[in-house]
gemmi code that builds the backbone of each chain (N, CA, C; Angstrom):
import gemmi

chains = {
    "A": [
        ("UNK", (-20.490, 11.056, -18.270), (-19.228, 11.646, -18.763), (-18.102, 11.347, -17.763)),
        ("UNK", (-17.079, 10.656, -18.244), (-15.962, 10.297, -17.364), (-14.916, 11.409, -17.402)),
        ("UNK", (-14.357, 11.677, -16.215), (-13.239, 12.614, -16.183), (-11.997, 11.945, -16.724)),
        ("UNK", (-11.166, 12.729, -17.388), (-9.856, 12.245, -17.782), (-9.069, 11.944, -16.504)),
        ("UNK", (-8.346, 10.810, -16.453), (-7.618, 10.443, -15.243), (-6.626, 11.534, -14.841)),
        ("UNK", (-6.030, 12.209, -15.869), (-5.034, 13.239, -15.546), (-5.649, 14.370, -14.722)),
        ("UNK", (-6.952, 14.594, -14.934), (-7.623, 15.664, -14.196), (-7.784, 15.298, -12.724)),
        ("UNK", (-7.723, 13.982, -12.448), (-7.936, 13.539, -11.063), (-6.633, 13.216, -10.342)),
        ("UNK", (-5.571, 13.016, -11.120), (-4.325, 12.569, -10.492), (-3.561, 13.739, -9.871)),
        ("UNK", (-4.089, 14.254, -8.747), (-3.381, 15.317, -8.028), (-3.601, 15.091, -6.534)),
        ("UNK", (-2.794, 15.718, -5.664), (-2.858, 15.403, -4.227), (-4.259, 15.537, -3.632)),
        ("UNK", (-5.009, 16.567, -4.048), (-6.357, 16.758, -3.493), (-7.264, 15.577, -3.796)),
        ("UNK", (-7.124, 15.012, -4.993), (-7.944, 13.859, -5.359), (-7.559, 12.651, -4.512)),
        ("UNK", (-6.250, 12.447, -4.313), (-5.814, 11.305, -3.514), (-6.233, 11.453, -2.057)),
        ("UNK", (-6.275, 12.710, -1.563), (-6.765, 12.948, -0.202), (-8.227, 12.527, -0.104)),
        ("UNK", (-8.992, 12.807, -1.148), (-10.407, 12.410, -1.210), (-10.530, 10.886, -1.180)),
        ("UNK", (-9.682, 10.197, -1.968), (-9.727, 8.723, -2.012), (-9.377, 8.141, -0.640)),
        ("UNK", (-8.300, 8.659, -0.029), (-7.876, 8.156, 1.284), (-8.981, 8.376, 2.323)),
        ("UNK", (-9.640, 9.541, 2.275), (-10.687, 9.837, 3.252), (-11.856, 8.869, 3.102)),
        ("UNK", (-12.217, 8.585, 1.856), (-13.349, 7.664, 1.609), (-12.997, 6.230, 2.002)),
        ("UNK", (-11.839, 5.752, 1.540), (-11.446, 4.357, 1.817), (-11.282, 4.154, 3.323)),
        ("UNK", (-10.625, 5.121, 4.003), (-10.417, 4.970, 5.448), (-11.751, 5.039, 6.182)),
        ("UNK", (-12.647, 5.897, 5.739), (-13.964, 6.017, 6.372), (-14.758, 4.721, 6.282)),
        ("UNK", (-14.777, 4.123, 5.097), (-15.519, 2.862, 4.910), (-14.866, 1.746, 5.735)),
        ("UNK", (-13.522, 1.664, 5.701), (-12.815, 0.611, 6.445), (-13.072, 0.740, 7.945)),
        ("UNK", (-13.026, 1.962, 8.473), (-13.258, 2.170, 9.906), (-14.694, 1.823, 10.284)),
        ("UNK", (-15.638, 2.154, 9.391), (-17.044, 1.818, 9.650), (-17.233, 0.302, 9.728)),
        ("UNK", (-16.524, -0.438, 8.861), (-16.612, -1.905, 8.892), (-15.961, -2.466, 10.156)),
        ("UNK", (-14.883, -1.795, 10.623), (-14.150, -2.289, 11.785), (-14.901, -2.044, 13.097)),
        ("UNK", (-15.640, -0.955, 13.193), (-16.263, -0.546, 14.462), (-17.113, -1.651, 15.119)),
        ("UNK", (-17.984, -2.348, 14.378), (-18.750, -3.427, 15.030), (-17.843, -4.514, 15.626)),
        ("UNK", (-16.732, -4.846, 14.934), (-15.774, -5.833, 15.456), (-15.134, -5.345, 16.750)),
        ("UNK", (-14.770, -4.057, 16.758), (-14.145, -3.443, 17.918), (-15.088, -3.505, 19.122)),
        ("UNK", (-16.355, -3.158, 18.898), (-17.346, -3.181, 19.977), (-17.598, -4.618, 20.446)),
        ("UNK", (-17.618, -5.559, 19.507), (-17.802, -6.969, 19.870), (-16.644, -7.427, 20.766)),
        ("UNK", (-15.424, -7.028, 20.389), (-14.245, -7.441, 21.156), (-14.311, -6.900, 22.582)),
        ("UNK", (-14.668, -5.610, 22.730), (-14.741, -5.011, 24.066), (-15.838, -5.656, 24.907)),
        ("UNK", (-16.933, -6.060, 24.241), (-18.061, -6.663, 24.955), (-17.703, -8.040, 25.515)),
        ("UNK", (-16.555, -8.603, 25.109), (-16.106, -9.871, 25.693), (-15.930, -9.735, 27.202)),
        ("UNK", (-15.676, -8.485, 27.675), (-15.499, -8.241, 29.111), (-16.771, -8.552, 29.892)),
        ("UNK", (-17.926, -8.583, 29.192), (-19.189, -8.927, 29.863), (-19.131, -10.339, 30.426)),
        ("UNK", (-18.292, -11.211, 29.769), (-18.184, -12.595, 30.237), (-16.947, -12.797, 31.101)),
        ("UNK", (-16.449, -11.687, 31.629), (-15.346, -11.782, 32.570), (-13.998, -11.388, 31.983)),
        ("UNK", (-13.094, -11.041, 32.882), (-11.762, -10.574, 32.515), (-10.992, -11.640, 31.729)),
        ("UNK", (-11.186, -12.924, 32.138), (-10.445, -14.015, 31.485), (-10.817, -14.125, 30.006)),
        ("UNK", (-12.095, -13.949, 29.712), (-12.576, -14.032, 28.328), (-11.938, -12.931, 27.467)),
        ("UNK", (-11.900, -11.710, 28.017), (-11.282, -10.594, 27.286), (-9.793, -10.872, 27.083)),
        ("UNK", (-9.155, -11.449, 28.116), (-7.728, -11.775, 28.019), (-7.447, -12.810, 26.931)),
        ("UNK", (-8.328, -13.815, 26.820), (-8.085, -14.849, 25.805), (-8.227, -14.244, 24.409)),
        ("UNK", (-9.145, -13.257, 24.250), (-9.232, -12.554, 22.965), (-7.959, -11.736, 22.712)),
        ("UNK", (-7.484, -11.053, 23.744), (-6.293, -10.211, 23.583), (-5.061, -11.049, 23.230)),
        ("UNK", (-5.017, -12.300, 23.751), (-3.896, -13.187, 23.386), (-3.959, -13.547, 21.907)),
        ("UNK", (-5.205, -13.719, 21.406), (-5.384, -14.008, 19.968), (-4.825, -12.854, 19.113)),
        ("UNK", (-4.967, -11.611, 19.630), (-4.520, -10.445, 18.849), (-2.992, -10.320, 18.812)),
        ("UNK", (-2.281, -11.201, 19.537), (-0.818, -11.081, 19.549), (-0.159, -11.717, 18.327)),
        ("UNK", (-0.960, -12.308, 17.431), (-0.388, -12.886, 16.197), (0.126, -11.758, 15.294)),
        ("UNK", (1.242, -11.999, 14.610), (1.845, -10.953, 13.762), (0.879, -10.354, 12.739)),
        ("UNK", (0.040, -11.217, 12.146), (-0.879, -10.727, 11.119), (-1.928, -9.778, 11.718)),
        ("UNK", (-2.378, -10.102, 12.944), (-3.361, -9.242, 13.623), (-2.697, -7.917, 13.991)),
        ("UNK", (-1.429, -8.000, 14.447), (-0.673, -6.782, 14.782), (-0.541, -5.882, 13.551)),
        ("UNK", (-0.274, -6.511, 12.406), (-0.166, -5.738, 11.156), (-1.499, -5.059, 10.841)),
        ("UNK", (-2.587, -5.798, 11.090), (-3.921, -5.229, 10.893), (-4.169, -4.041, 11.811)),
        ("UNK", (-3.709, -4.161, 13.060), (-3.862, -3.066, 14.027), (-3.091, -1.831, 13.566)),
        ("UNK", (-1.885, -2.066, 13.041), (-1.081, -0.947, 12.545), (-1.814, -0.250, 11.391)),
        ("UNK", (-2.377, -1.046, 10.492), (-3.132, -0.480, 9.370), (-4.321, 0.336, 9.880)),
        ("UNK", (-5.005, -0.181, 10.917), (-6.168, 0.522, 11.466), (-5.765, 1.849, 12.114)),
        ("UNK", (-4.630, 1.847, 12.840), (-4.155, 3.091, 13.451), (-3.827, 4.106, 12.357)),
        ("UNK", (-3.198, 3.630, 11.283), (-2.888, 4.545, 10.173), (-4.186, 5.096, 9.562)),
        ("UNK", (-5.167, 4.224, 9.343), (-6.439, 4.667, 8.742), (-7.156, 5.666, 9.652)),
        ("UNK", (-7.126, 5.395, 10.974), (-7.781, 6.304, 11.924), (-7.079, 7.658, 11.929)),
        ("UNK", (-5.732, 7.627, 11.969), (-4.969, 8.881, 11.982), (-5.177, 9.652, 10.675)),
        ("UNK", (-5.226, 8.923, 9.556), (-5.399, 9.572, 8.256), (-6.803, 10.168, 8.125)),
        ("UNK", (-7.820, 9.433, 8.611), (-9.197, 9.947, 8.526), (-9.351, 11.159, 9.443)),
        ("UNK", (-8.699, 11.102, 10.621), (-8.716, 12.229, 11.556), (-8.053, 13.463, 10.926)),
        ("UNK", (-6.820, 13.282, 10.454), (-6.064, 14.433, 9.942), (-6.710, 14.986, 8.666)),
        ("UNK", (-7.172, 14.084, 7.794), (-7.849, 14.527, 6.571), (-9.158, 15.234, 6.889)),
        ("UNK", (-9.852, 14.769, 7.947), (-11.112, 15.381, 8.346), (-10.904, 16.763, 8.947)),
        ("UNK", (-9.856, 16.906, 9.773), (-9.542, 18.226, 10.337), (-9.188, 19.191, 9.207)),
        ("UNK", (-8.448, 18.689, 8.202), (-8.115, 19.513, 7.037), (-9.403, 19.995, 6.344)),
        ("UNK", (-10.359, 19.081, 6.148), (-11.615, 19.451, 5.481), (-12.380, 20.496, 6.284)),
        ("UNK", (-12.438, 20.303, 7.618), (-13.150, 21.276, 8.460), (-12.495, 22.648, 8.357)),
        ("UNK", (-11.151, 22.680, 8.326), (-10.443, 23.953, 8.224), (-10.690, 24.602, 6.862)),
        ("UNK", (-10.704, 23.790, 5.799), (-10.957, 24.327, 4.451), (-12.366, 24.902, 4.368)),
        ("UNK", (-13.318, 24.210, 5.017), (-14.718, 24.621, 4.885), (-15.073, 25.808, 5.774)),
        ("UNK", (-14.464, 25.868, 6.952), (-14.949, 26.842, 7.927), (-13.989, 27.998, 8.213)),
        ("UNK", (-12.734, 27.874, 7.832), (-11.813, 28.986, 8.064), (-11.649, 29.786, 6.782)),
        ("UNK", (-11.414, 31.099, 6.897), (-11.139, 31.871, 5.676), (-9.866, 31.345, 5.017)),
        ("UNK", (-9.797, 31.425, 3.706), (-8.663, 30.896, 2.967), (-7.362, 31.581, 3.352)),
        ("UNK", (-6.358, 30.771, 3.580), (-5.004, 31.304, 3.829), (-4.070, 30.510, 2.936)),
        ("UNK", (-2.974, 31.120, 2.592), (-2.000, 30.430, 1.745), (-1.533, 29.121, 2.395)),
        ("UNK", (-1.383, 29.155, 3.747), (-0.840, 27.961, 4.415), (-1.794, 26.787, 4.380)),
        ("UNK", (-3.038, 27.032, 3.977), (-3.960, 25.898, 3.903), (-3.501, 24.878, 2.865)),
        ("UNK", (-2.686, 25.332, 1.902), (-2.173, 24.400, 0.898), (-1.235, 23.370, 1.518)),
        ("UNK", (-0.638, 23.718, 2.643), (0.305, 22.779, 3.255), (-0.412, 21.811, 4.208)),
        ("UNK", (-1.736, 21.986, 4.378), (-2.479, 21.105, 5.291), (-2.378, 19.637, 4.888)),
        ("UNK", (-2.345, 19.393, 3.574), (-2.261, 18.014, 3.086), (-0.968, 17.358, 3.534)),
        ("UNK", (0.122, 18.105, 3.400), (1.424, 17.584, 3.824), (1.423, 17.350, 5.329)),
        ("UNK", (0.815, 18.296, 6.074), (0.760, 18.165, 7.529), (-0.079, 16.943, 7.921)),
        ("UNK", (-1.202, 16.726, 7.219), (-2.078, 15.580, 7.516), (-1.344, 14.269, 7.242)),
        ("UNK", (-0.601, 14.228, 6.138), (0.176, 13.032, 5.799), (1.236, 12.769, 6.865)),
        ("UNK", (1.932, 13.841, 7.250), (2.991, 13.707, 8.254), (2.412, 13.208, 9.571)),
        ("UNK", (1.257, 13.761, 9.974), (0.628, 13.344, 11.232), (0.302, 11.852, 11.211)),
        ("UNK", (-0.267, 11.384, 10.078), (-0.669, 9.974, 9.969), (0.536, 9.058, 10.098)),
        ("UNK", (1.647, 9.447, 9.467), (2.859, 8.627, 9.507), (3.461, 8.630, 10.912)),
        ("UNK", (3.514, 9.804, 11.539), (4.097, 9.915, 12.885), (3.284, 9.093, 13.888)),
        ("UNK", (1.935, 9.206, 13.827), (1.082, 8.458, 14.754), (1.267, 6.959, 14.563)),
        ("UNK", (1.343, 6.521, 13.297), (1.509, 5.092, 13.013), (2.855, 4.592, 13.514)),
        ("UNK", (3.909, 5.390, 13.305), (5.245, 4.989, 13.752), (5.321, 4.921, 15.272)),
        ("UNK", (4.677, 5.889, 15.942), (4.661, 5.886, 17.411), (3.976, 4.631, 17.916)),
        ("UNK", (2.866, 4.251, 17.254), (2.156, 3.024, 17.619), (3.046, 1.813, 17.390)),
        ("UNK", (3.681, 1.774, 16.204), (4.526, 0.621, 15.837), (5.677, 0.448, 16.823)),
        ("UNK", (6.313, 1.574, 17.195), (7.469, 1.501, 18.102), (7.044, 1.014, 19.484)),
        ("UNK", (5.817, 1.382, 19.931), (5.336, 0.902, 21.227), (4.824, -0.525, 21.165)),
        ("UNK", (4.408, -0.935, 19.931), (3.789, -2.248, 19.756), (4.844, -3.355, 19.797)),
        ("UNK", (6.019, -3.087, 19.201), (7.028, -4.142, 19.059), (8.045, -4.105, 20.207)),
    ],
    "B": [
        ("UNK", (-31.185, 24.774, -37.760), (-31.056, 24.588, -36.314), (-29.637, 24.907, -35.864)),
        ("UNK", (-29.496, 25.739, -34.874), (-28.160, 26.130, -34.442), (-27.618, 25.111, -33.441)),
        ("UNK", (-26.297, 24.945, -33.468), (-25.681, 24.025, -32.510), (-25.679, 24.686, -31.127)),
        ("UNK", (-25.636, 23.877, -30.067), (-25.667, 24.476, -28.728), (-24.461, 25.367, -28.500)),
        ("UNK", (-24.699, 26.460, -27.837), (-23.598, 27.379, -27.555), (-22.605, 26.710, -26.611)),
        ("UNK", (-21.299, 26.900, -26.852), (-20.319, 26.290, -25.938), (-20.411, 26.848, -24.528)),
        ("UNK", (-21.067, 28.001, -24.381), (-21.162, 28.577, -23.033), (-22.490, 28.253, -22.357)),
        ("UNK", (-23.325, 27.434, -23.053), (-24.617, 27.085, -22.449), (-24.390, 26.292, -21.169)),
        ("UNK", (-25.155, 26.589, -20.131), (-24.940, 25.861, -18.874), (-25.234, 24.375, -19.031)),
        ("UNK", (-24.444, 23.550, -18.355), (-24.685, 22.106, -18.380), (-25.999, 21.820, -17.648)),
        ("UNK", (-26.710, 20.798, -18.078), (-27.983, 20.491, -17.410), (-27.762, 19.817, -16.057)),
        ("UNK", (-27.196, 20.581, -15.119), (-26.908, 20.003, -13.806), (-28.168, 19.970, -12.950)),
        ("UNK", (-28.418, 18.814, -12.376), (-29.539, 18.677, -11.446), (-29.006, 18.026, -10.185)),
        ("UNK", (-29.535, 18.392, -9.043), (-29.113, 17.658, -7.857), (-29.554, 16.206, -7.974)),
        ("UNK", (-28.779, 15.309, -7.337), (-29.172, 13.903, -7.381), (-30.537, 13.722, -6.735)),
        ("UNK", (-31.357, 12.847, -7.276), (-32.648, 12.633, -6.645), (-32.451, 12.022, -5.260)),
        ("UNK", (-33.162, 12.537, -4.304), (-33.059, 11.994, -2.956), (-34.457, 11.890, -2.385)),
        ("UNK", (-34.625, 10.893, -1.526), (-35.936, 10.748, -0.903), (-36.093, 11.759, 0.228)),
        ("UNK", (-35.007, 12.461, 0.555), (-35.058, 13.403, 1.671), (-35.323, 14.816, 1.176)),
        ("UNK", (-36.004, 15.606, 1.997), (-36.244, 17.003, 1.661), (-34.916, 17.755, 1.710)),
        ("UNK", (-34.890, 18.905, 1.087), (-33.683, 19.729, 1.082), (-33.279, 20.065, 2.520)),
        ("UNK", (-34.289, 20.357, 3.331), (-34.054, 20.705, 4.733), (-33.372, 19.543, 5.474)),
        ("UNK", (-33.843, 18.309, 5.215), (-33.259, 17.129, 5.858), (-31.818, 16.916, 5.377)),
        ("UNK", (-31.573, 17.177, 4.100), (-30.214, 17.003, 3.566), (-29.245, 18.012, 4.175)),
        ("UNK", (-29.737, 19.252, 4.385), (-28.902, 20.273, 5.027), (-28.615, 19.865, 6.472)),
        ("UNK", (-29.633, 19.298, 7.122), (-29.477, 18.845, 8.499), (-28.418, 17.748, 8.589)),
        ("UNK", (-28.438, 16.788, 7.626), (-27.435, 15.717, 7.598), (-26.042, 16.307, 7.399)),
        ("UNK", (-25.930, 17.285, 6.508), (-24.637, 17.933, 6.244), (-24.108, 18.563, 7.532)),
        ("UNK", (-25.000, 19.284, 8.243), (-24.587, 19.957, 9.485), (-24.231, 18.929, 10.559)),
        ("UNK", (-25.025, 17.840, 10.651), (-24.754, 16.797, 11.651), (-23.406, 16.140, 11.379)),
        ("UNK", (-23.070, 15.971, 10.087), (-21.797, 15.366, 9.713), (-20.629, 16.228, 10.187)),
        ("UNK", (-20.744, 17.556, 10.006), (-19.665, 18.478, 10.424), (-19.601, 18.599, 11.943)),
        ("UNK", (-20.760, 18.689, 12.586), (-20.773, 18.823, 14.055), (-20.185, 17.566, 14.711)),
        ("UNK", (-20.592, 16.380, 14.198), (-20.060, 15.141, 14.771), (-18.564, 15.024, 14.467)),
        ("UNK", (-18.137, 15.518, 13.300), (-16.711, 15.485, 12.942), (-15.891, 16.312, 13.935)),
        ("UNK", (-16.429, 17.472, 14.327), (-15.702, 18.346, 15.260), (-15.546, 17.659, 16.619)),
        ("UNK", (-16.610, 16.985, 17.082), (-16.537, 16.258, 18.363), (-15.563, 15.088, 18.226)),
        ("UNK", (-15.675, 14.362, 17.074), (-14.816, 13.193, 16.856), (-13.346, 13.576, 16.772)),
        ("UNK", (-13.061, 14.773, 16.253), (-11.662, 15.204, 16.146), (-11.010, 15.145, 17.528)),
        ("UNK", (-11.738, 15.640, 18.544), (-11.197, 15.629, 19.914), (-11.144, 14.182, 20.430)),
        ("UNK", (-12.239, 13.435, 20.238), (-12.290, 12.048, 20.732), (-11.181, 11.184, 20.122)),
        ("UNK", (-10.986, 11.308, 18.801), (-10.007, 10.458, 18.113), (-8.583, 10.823, 18.549)),
        ("UNK", (-8.342, 12.119, 18.756), (-7.005, 12.524, 19.215), (-6.710, 11.877, 20.576)),
        ("UNK", (-7.678, 11.955, 21.497), (-7.515, 11.326, 22.817), (-7.357, 9.804, 22.656)),
        ("UNK", (-8.173, 9.216, 21.754), (-8.142, 7.761, 21.533), (-6.783, 7.317, 20.984)),
        ("UNK", (-6.240, 8.067, 20.020), (-4.931, 7.715, 19.440), (-3.841, 7.749, 20.511)),
        ("UNK", (-3.872, 8.806, 21.346), (-2.871, 8.922, 22.416), (-3.022, 7.742, 23.386)),
        ("UNK", (-4.288, 7.419, 23.727), (-4.541, 6.286, 24.640), (-4.047, 4.970, 24.048)),
        ("UNK", (-4.320, 4.757, 22.751), (-3.897, 3.516, 22.074), (-2.370, 3.377, 22.145)),
        ("UNK", (-1.683, 4.454, 21.753), (-0.213, 4.402, 21.679), (0.372, 4.160, 23.081)),
        ("UNK", (-0.272, 4.802, 24.100), (0.180, 4.608, 25.473), (-0.129, 3.183, 25.958)),
        ("UNK", (-1.348, 2.701, 25.636), (-1.819, 1.428, 26.205), (-1.044, 0.207, 25.699)),
        ("UNK", (-0.524, 0.271, 24.470), (0.121, -0.922, 23.907), (1.593, -1.051, 24.280)),
        ("UNK", (2.106, -0.081, 25.078), (3.564, -0.055, 25.305), (4.078, -1.345, 25.954)),
        ("UNK", (3.270, -1.972, 26.842), (3.716, -3.237, 27.463), (2.840, -4.405, 27.042)),
        ("UNK", (2.144, -4.263, 25.925), (1.190, -5.293, 25.518), (-0.144, -5.066, 26.211)),
        ("UNK", (-1.235, -5.493, 25.554), (-2.569, -5.264, 26.121), (-2.968, -6.420, 27.030)),
        ("UNK", (-3.459, -6.080, 28.234), (-4.055, -7.115, 29.082), (-5.424, -6.607, 29.539)),
        ("UNK", (-6.327, -7.558, 29.797), (-7.673, -7.197, 30.249), (-7.587, -6.444, 31.570)),
        ("UNK", (-6.688, -6.902, 32.457), (-6.566, -6.279, 33.778), (-6.202, -4.802, 33.642)),
        ("UNK", (-5.260, -4.510, 32.731), (-4.822, -3.121, 32.573), (-5.926, -2.250, 31.982)),
        ("UNK", (-6.613, -2.784, 30.945), (-7.699, -2.020, 30.306), (-8.801, -1.741, 31.334)),
        ("UNK", (-9.225, -2.807, 32.036), (-10.364, -2.671, 32.958), (-10.011, -1.829, 34.184)),
        ("UNK", (-8.733, -1.833, 34.582), (-8.353, -1.001, 35.726), (-8.467, 0.485, 35.373)),
        ("UNK", (-8.318, 0.791, 34.075), (-8.469, 2.185, 33.630), (-9.938, 2.582, 33.597)),
        ("UNK", (-10.793, 1.650, 33.165), (-12.166, 2.030, 32.824), (-13.212, 1.699, 33.888)),
        ("UNK", (-13.024, 0.595, 34.638), (-14.082, 0.137, 35.557), (-14.429, 1.213, 36.586)),
        ("UNK", (-15.711, 1.566, 36.613), (-16.198, 2.533, 37.589), (-15.741, 3.957, 37.359)),
        ("UNK", (-15.117, 4.222, 36.220), (-14.582, 5.558, 35.966), (-15.593, 6.399, 35.178)),
        ("UNK", (-16.198, 7.365, 35.874), (-17.248, 8.180, 35.260), (-16.700, 9.017, 34.087)),
        ("UNK", (-15.494, 9.518, 34.257), (-14.889, 10.341, 33.201), (-14.763, 9.579, 31.884)),
        ("UNK", (-14.198, 8.358, 31.941), (-14.061, 7.554, 30.724), (-15.429, 7.131, 30.193)),
        ("UNK", (-16.379, 6.855, 31.126), (-17.728, 6.458, 30.699), (-18.370, 7.570, 29.864)),
        ("UNK", (-18.260, 8.814, 30.339), (-18.833, 9.950, 29.592), (-18.097, 10.130, 28.267)),
        ("UNK", (-16.744, 10.056, 28.329), (-15.951, 10.224, 27.103), (-16.347, 9.193, 26.049)),
        ("UNK", (-16.378, 7.898, 26.431), (-16.700, 6.866, 25.443), (-18.172, 6.936, 25.015)),
        ("UNK", (-19.042, 7.387, 25.925), (-20.450, 7.574, 25.566), (-20.603, 8.622, 24.466)),
        ("UNK", (-19.933, 9.762, 24.645), (-19.970, 10.828, 23.632), (-19.347, 10.329, 22.324)),
        ("UNK", (-18.245, 9.580, 22.439), (-17.526, 9.017, 21.297), (-18.477, 8.122, 20.472)),
        ("UNK", (-19.181, 7.217, 21.190), (-20.086, 6.272, 20.515), (-21.216, 7.014, 19.794)),
        ("UNK", (-21.832, 7.984, 20.481), (-22.946, 8.722, 19.865), (-22.454, 9.460, 18.618)),
        ("UNK", (-21.279, 10.086, 18.706), (-20.747, 10.831, 17.551), (-20.464, 9.894, 16.380)),
        ("UNK", (-19.906, 8.714, 16.657), (-19.641, 7.742, 15.586), (-20.954, 7.264, 14.960)),
        ("UNK", (-21.968, 7.035, 15.830), (-23.266, 6.546, 15.337), (-23.930, 7.564, 14.410)),
        ("UNK", (-23.630, 8.853, 14.611), (-24.151, 9.899, 13.719), (-23.276, 9.999, 12.462)),
        ("UNK", (-21.953, 10.008, 12.682), (-20.995, 10.331, 11.616), (-20.850, 9.230, 10.556)),
        ("UNK", (-20.678, 7.985, 10.996), (-20.374, 6.898, 10.053), (-21.512, 6.642, 9.049)),
        ("UNK", (-22.781, 6.548, 9.495), (-23.843, 6.282, 8.507), (-24.026, 7.413, 7.489)),
        ("UNK", (-23.847, 8.670, 7.929), (-24.003, 9.790, 6.978), (-22.892, 9.726, 5.928)),
        ("UNK", (-21.671, 9.440, 6.404), (-20.544, 9.335, 5.468), (-20.732, 8.178, 4.502)),
        ("UNK", (-21.123, 7.013, 5.047), (-21.314, 5.826, 4.206), (-22.453, 6.052, 3.204)),
        ("UNK", (-23.486, 6.797, 3.644), (-24.618, 7.111, 2.757), (-24.120, 7.876, 1.514)),
        ("UNK", (-23.235, 8.861, 1.746), (-22.685, 9.626, 0.609), (-21.853, 8.731, -0.299)),
        ("UNK", (-21.006, 7.883, 0.329), (-20.115, 7.017, -0.454), (-20.933, 6.045, -1.306)),
        ("UNK", (-21.941, 5.408, -0.696), (-22.759, 4.431, -1.432), (-23.540, 5.103, -2.560)),
        ("UNK", (-24.077, 6.292, -2.293), (-24.851, 6.998, -3.321), (-23.959, 7.346, -4.512)),
        ("UNK", (-22.710, 7.765, -4.214), (-21.854, 8.244, -5.299), (-21.070, 7.129, -5.988)),
        ("UNK", (-20.825, 6.011, -5.308), (-20.004, 4.974, -5.948), (-20.829, 3.836, -6.539)),
        ("UNK", (-21.855, 3.363, -5.800), (-22.647, 2.271, -6.393), (-24.059, 2.731, -6.752)),
        ("UNK", (-24.272, 4.055, -6.672), (-25.550, 4.641, -7.092), (-26.745, 4.080, -6.328)),
        ("UNK", (-26.505, 3.676, -5.076), (-27.625, 3.263, -4.233), (-28.198, 4.530, -3.616)),
        ("UNK", (-29.422, 4.843, -3.958), (-30.043, 6.076, -3.445), (-31.477, 5.791, -3.022)),
        ("UNK", (-32.077, 6.780, -2.394), (-33.503, 6.701, -2.097), (-33.822, 6.153, -0.720)),
        ("UNK", (-35.084, 5.834, -0.545), (-35.618, 5.455, 0.757), (-34.903, 4.231, 1.349)),
        ("UNK", (-34.602, 3.208, 0.507), (-33.980, 1.986, 1.040), (-32.605, 2.293, 1.644)),
        ("UNK", (-31.849, 3.177, 0.979), (-30.530, 3.554, 1.513), (-30.699, 4.314, 2.826)),
        ("UNK", (-31.647, 5.250, 2.870), (-31.861, 6.048, 4.085), (-32.221, 5.156, 5.270)),
        ("UNK", (-33.086, 4.175, 5.012), (-33.507, 3.267, 6.095), (-32.333, 2.388, 6.530)),
        ("UNK", (-31.558, 1.869, 5.548), (-30.399, 1.030, 5.876), (-29.397, 1.809, 6.735)),
        ("UNK", (-29.171, 3.081, 6.410), (-28.200, 3.876, 7.155), (-28.728, 4.240, 8.543)),
        ("UNK", (-30.048, 4.446, 8.644), (-30.657, 4.704, 9.954), (-30.480, 3.483, 10.856)),
        ("UNK", (-30.704, 2.301, 10.278), (-30.543, 1.048, 11.032), (-29.076, 0.892, 11.465)),
        ("UNK", (-28.151, 1.203, 10.547), (-26.727, 1.116, 10.881), (-26.381, 2.032, 12.048)),
        ("UNK", (-26.897, 3.261, 12.012), (-26.628, 4.224, 13.083), (-27.137, 3.723, 14.428)),
        ("UNK", (-28.349, 3.182, 14.416), (-28.935, 2.663, 15.660), (-28.122, 1.458, 16.159)),
        ("UNK", (-27.709, 0.583, 15.218), (-26.919, -0.605, 15.591), (-25.581, -0.185, 16.200)),
        ("UNK", (-24.910, 0.787, 15.596), (-23.625, 1.261, 16.137), (-23.826, 1.817, 17.544)),
        ("UNK", (-24.909, 2.579, 17.738), (-25.177, 3.168, 19.057), (-25.406, 2.060, 20.104)),
        ("UNK", (-26.175, 1.027, 19.727), (-26.472, -0.052, 20.684), (-25.214, -0.884, 20.979)),
        ("UNK", (-24.498, -1.297, 19.914), (-23.274, -2.087, 20.114), (-22.239, -1.287, 20.907)),
        ("UNK", (-22.163, -0.007, 20.617), (-21.201, 0.860, 21.308), (-21.550, 1.014, 22.772)),
        ("UNK", (-22.836, 1.213, 23.054), (-23.278, 1.354, 24.447), (-22.975, 0.067, 25.215)),
        ("UNK", (-23.158, -1.083, 24.545), (-22.881, -2.387, 25.160), (-21.381, -2.509, 25.484)),
        ("UNK", (-20.543, -2.063, 24.549), (-19.091, -2.132, 24.759), (-18.670, -1.228, 25.916)),
        ("UNK", (-19.235, -0.013, 25.972), (-18.895, 0.909, 27.060), (-19.350, 0.320, 28.397)),
        ("UNK", (-20.563, -0.228, 28.398), (-21.082, -0.873, 29.617), (-20.150, -2.006, 30.054)),
        ("UNK", (-19.671, -2.786, 29.084), (-18.810, -3.934, 29.381), (-17.519, -3.520, 30.082)),
        ("UNK", (-16.919, -2.426, 29.648), (-15.622, -2.048, 30.238), (-15.755, -1.110, 31.438)),
        ("UNK", (-16.922, -0.454, 31.582), (-17.089, 0.456, 32.729), (-17.785, -0.239, 33.892)),
        ("UNK", (-18.843, -1.011, 33.583), (-19.606, -1.686, 34.641), (-19.172, -3.155, 34.767)),
        ("UNK", (-19.031, -3.822, 33.593), (-18.521, -5.199, 33.579), (-19.614, -6.254, 33.673)),
    ],
}
model = gemmi.Model(1)
for chain_id, residues in chains.items():
    chain = gemmi.Chain(chain_id)
    for i, (resn, *xyz) in enumerate(residues, 1):
        res = gemmi.Residue()
        res.name, res.seqid = resn, gemmi.SeqId(i, " ")
        for name, pos in zip(("N", "CA", "C"), xyz):
            atom = gemmi.Atom()
            atom.name, atom.element = name, gemmi.Element(name[0])
            atom.pos, atom.b_iso = gemmi.Position(*pos), 0.0
            res.add_atom(atom)
        chain.add_residue(res)
    model.add_chain(chain)
structure = gemmi.Structure()
structure.add_model(model)
structure.setup_entities()
């Protein structure tokens, strides 16, 4: 039985989608991240040559996307923990807006330092 | 023959799983416990990332922060272990619910993923702390 799309098109559903997509994307990225750091095993110069590769605009854009995904998964996850473990309060409804704001602010701070 | 009552309960059954109920509860608890640890780790990591990129990343700068530093070694060690617990449990739920991959093969694949993340992560921490 499929849900009517209208039943799913609300902020809580989109928070669920963002949490899942960001979680899967971060899981795929983690082995790459660990591989990159392990370049230091072959010396500082090797790690530096990898870091120079990351200075391409497209890689920088990818890094920005990853920071946004990490911030969004973090903020969405803290929201879920608060929903599950804290007694219900009216202000919990604003957690979604706060999580969105946090993700945007963290990404912008990264972007401003990156460029 | 009477038609089913509109108030009759739906035939809801839990999804079949190769894991016992006790093991599933344990996974649920491990997911939340690792999430709580990761919340702190990720916040520190985000601040470090934003700070570290201000003048561009260099190996010398990264390694000067981490080499021989017990504090960062413990922090990244805890970070890696929490990710190795958290990511496979989350991915297990996503795969079961989106592509209907369930059962023993999924459990084994996710266990292998967790172990791989822990090993690759430990190698990365070793690389930047010991070199």
